[in-house]
NUROLO-453785 format. One line per 3 residues: number of its first residue (from 0); for each residue x, y, z of C-alpha. Coordinates in steps of 0.05 Angstrom, whole numbers. Example, Ala and Ser with C-alpha at 12.3 -4.5 7.8 and 13.67 -1.06 7.14 Angstrom:
REM NUROLO-453785
0> 246,-90,156 ~ 273,-21,143 $
***
This chain:
REM NUROLO-453785
0> 200,-346,139 ~ 195,-354,67 ~ 171,-416,28 $
3> 224,-406,-25 ~ 209,-471,-60 ~ 148,-429,-86 $
6> 145,-389,-145 ~ 92,-342,-172 ~ 97,-314,-248 $
9> 63,-242,-251 ~ 46,-217,-320 ~ 33,-144,-338 $
12> 46,-70,-325 ~ 110,-46,-303 ~ 114,29,-279 $
15> 156,81,-240 ~ 108,109,-186 ~ 123,179,-149 $
18> 83,182,-87 ~ 67,242,-50 ~ 28,248,13 $
21> -1,318,21 ~ -57,346,59 ~ -100,358,-2 $
24> -97,347,-76 ~ -75,417,-114 ~ -124,462,-144 $
27> -120,485,-218 ~ -54,534,-212 ~ -39,517,-142 $
30> 26,490,-122 ~ 28,447,-56 ~ 92,417,-13 $
33> 81,343,6 ~ 91,321,73 ~ 122,249,51 $
36> 141,215,-11 ~ 167,150,-37 ~ 191,124,-105 $
39> 173,53,-119 ~ 164,4,-178 ~ 84,1,-194 $
42> 33,-27,-236 ~ -16,-82,-218 ~ 26,-143,-237 $
45> 90,-112,-202 ~ 60,-93,-136 ~ 28,-156,-131 $
48> 94,-191,-150 ~ 128,-154,-88 ~ 70,-173,-42 $
51> 73,-247,-63 ~ 152,-243,-47 ~ 143,-225,22 $
54> 128,-301,29 ~ 154,-334,-37 ~ 194,-322,-97 $
57> 163,-279,-149 ~ 182,-273,-226 ~ 153,-203,-261 $
60> 142,-208,-333 ~ 131,-142,-371 ~ 173,-87,-405 $
63> 219,-42,-374 ~ 270,-22,-434 ~ 334,14,-430 $
66> 312,79,-409 ~ 351,110,-353 ~ 287,100,-311 $
69> 301,31,-313 ~ 351,31,-257 ~ 305,58,-209 $
72> 253,4,-224 ~ 306,-52,-221 ~ 335,-26,-155 $
75> 263,-24,-126 ~ 248,-102,-146 ~ 317,-127,-130 $
78> 310,-104,-59 ~ 247,-153,-54 ~ 290,-207,-88 $
81> 232,-203,-146 ~ 261,-233,-213 ~ 254,-194,-272 $
84> 236,-225,-343 ~ 238,-158,-388 ~ 210,-182,-453 $
87> 242,-119,-490 ~ 304,-99,-455 ~ 329,-51,-512 $
90> 264,-11,-522 ~ 285,64,-520 ~ 217,92,-493 $
93> 212,108,-420 ~ 171,62,-380 ~ 105,85,-356 $
96> 109,132,-299 ~ 50,147,-248 ~ 45,209,-208 $
99> 3,198,-143 ~ -21,241,-90 ~ -53,214,-26 $
102> -92,253,18 ~ -69,254,86 ~ -132,255,131 $
105> -170,201,86 ~ -117,160,49 ~ -151,168,-11 $
108> -108,175,-75 ~ -108,210,-136 ~ -68,186,-195 $
111> -42,207,-267 ~ -11,157,-308 ~ -4,117,-372 $
114> -10,42,-378 ~ 30,-2,-422 ~ -8,23,-487 $
117> 67,43,-513 ~ 98,-18,-488 ~ 62,-73,-518 $
120> 101,-139,-538 ~ 77,-202,-582 ~ 78,-272,-554 $
123> 142,-291,-593 ~ 183,-246,-538 ~ 158,-305,-488 $
126> 219,-347,-468 ~ 212,-423,-481 ~ 225,-436,-409 $
129> 175,-381,-384 ~ 137,-432,-338 ~ 193,-466,-311 $
132> 186,-485,-238 ~ 126,-432,-233 ~ 67,-455,-183 $
135> 14,-405,-199 ~ 4,-347,-252 ~ -26,-277,-242 $
138> -48,-234,-312 ~ -66,-166,-301 ~ -89,-156,-374 $
141> -40,-96,-392 ~ 5,-144,-430 ~ -59,-185,-470 $
144> -20,-217,-523 ~ 28,-250,-476 ~ -20,-260,-418 $
147> -65,-298,-463 ~ -9,-343,-488 ~ 22,-363,-424 $
150> -52,-374,-396 ~ -56,-426,-442 ~ 12,-457,-434 $
153> -4,-459,-358 ~ -74,-489,-364 ~ -44,-543,-406 $
156> 11,-554,-351 ~ -41,-552,-300 ~ -15,-487,-262 $
159> -67,-449,-235 ~ -88,-373,-270 ~ -112,-317,-234 $
162> -133,-254,-262 ~ -130,-184,-231 ~ -190,-155,-258 $
165> -184,-87,-241 ~ -222,-64,-306 ~ -247,-93,-364 $
168> -193,-92,-421 ~ -200,-114,-498 ~ -172,-180,-504 $
171> -190,-207,-440 ~ -239,-250,-470 ~ -177,-294,-495 $
174> -150,-305,-428 ~ -215,-319,-390 ~ -220,-391,-415 $
177> -161,-410,-383 ~ -174,-374,-321 ~ -180,-415,-251 $
180> -191,-350,-205 ~ -221,-288,-226 ~ -208,-238,-176 $
183> -244,-175,-198 ~ -263,-104,-176 ~ -327,-71,-179 $
186> -303,-31,-241 ~ -293,-97,-282 ~ -348,-91,-330 $
189> -341,-143,-388 ~ -386,-122,-448 ~ -454,-120,-434 $
192> -449,-121,-365 ~ -479,-67,-321 ~ -478,-96,-247 $
195> -444,-153,-204 ~ -499,-203,-221 ~ -486,-196,-296 $
198> -410,-202,-288 ~ -418,-268,-244 ~ -462,-297,-296 $
201> -414,-273,-354 ~ -358,-304,-316 ~ -393,-370,-299 $
204> -418,-382,-368 ~ -342,-386,-391 ~ -331,-437,-344 $
207> -284,-397,-289 ~ -298,-442,-224 ~ -276,-386,-175 $
210> -300,-318,-178 ~ -295,-258,-130 ~ -312,-181,-133 $
213> -281,-136,-81 ~ -315,-70,-69 ~ -263,-34,-29 $
216> -285,-28,44 ~ -346,-64,32 ~ -354,-145,34 $
219> -322,-183,-22 ~ -375,-221,-60 ~ -357,-290,-84 $
222> -379,-353,-125 ~ -360,-423,-122 ~ -389,-493,-125 $
225> -453,-457,-153 ~ -461,-422,-89 ~ -459,-339,-76 $
228> -432,-309,-7 ~ -397,-254,15 ~ -332,-241,62 $
231> -327,-181,109 ~ -270,-132,101 ~ -232,-109,158 $
234> -239,-42,185 ~ -177,5,190 ~ -163,76,197 $
237> -132,81,122 ~ -69,121,115 ~ -52,105,37 $
240> -102,64,-4 ~ -54,56,-63 ~ -37,-9,-87 $
243> -86,-40,-36 ~ -120,-83,-95 ~ -55,-103,-119 $
246> -29,-120,-52 ~ -91,-169,-43 ~ -78,-201,-108 $
249> -10,-217,-90 ~ -31,-239,-19 ~ -88,-283,-50 $
252> -37,-322,-100 ~ 4,-339,-36 ~ -54,-364,9 $
255> -100,-395,-46 ~ -33,-447,-53 ~ -53,-468,17 $
258> -123,-451,33 ~ -193,-457,7 ~ -223,-401,-39 $
261> -259,-364,17 ~ -203,-370,65 ~ -155,-343,17 $
264> -193,-284,3 ~ -205,-275,74 ~ -133,-279,88 $
267> -117,-229,34 ~ -167,-177,51 ~ -131,-176,123 $
270> -67,-159,88 ~ -89,-112,36 ~ -126,-75,100 $
273> -68,-77,134 ~ -28,-42,81 ~ -75,14,80 $
276> -49,32,150 ~ 17,52,114 ~ 38,108,72 $
279> 63,78,0 ~ 60,10,-22 ~ 119,-20,13 $
282> 123,-6,83 ~ 70,-52,104 ~ 120,-99,96 $
285> 171,-71,144 ~ 124,-74,203 $
***
């Protein structure tokens, strides 16, 4: 049953994803026929918001605009009762589109996409009541000016801030001082960092109290209270790995409001692993 009093705010990239399942990725100048397909709203913050909505209420803040592709995004998000805060509803530019091919036998995905580089907005677009009723904030770094401003507000209001550190993006340094939980991938490399040891040191020096680095099917490494440890990731037969990290972050935001940092990481890992057993980014919610 949903705990409808809990509200999460998710800030960042909103795309439309066209997802195909196929026996293989096409070679140059080859046409292939997909064995399955799905259309869904996408992006790290978007998929995390949808995952969070499985248990709670979620608000997604980013840019969709007025292009006709908006209808596909809005219809999908409304299905999962995600509240949309469009920061530039009159934008004529189409929202970012991602084309994804998932290999049938391995669950690995190939992605062609564009990020939010053409849909950036400034902090003056943020509604004054953006944090009203919010219990947790997640920032994926694709709307950095907005994310930085909201992170500062959240910190001042004692609302926990999580970052999805999928990769380093310029401007993250303006967000990190206000972060409570840095949940990063192995591809997150701040300036001067070449390995996980250096990443942990960088984030610890900033003062972030809870840090985790995911490594796909390998154990999650984390640092809390001055100690390092790791958590095993459940083994599954992967059908589709698309969005697993995003789903992990959405689940983490749910569990961290009721459990310790290690327990929330472990619970989120179970949800993310389970999602890989289903094609697309939504079907795991229908089991």
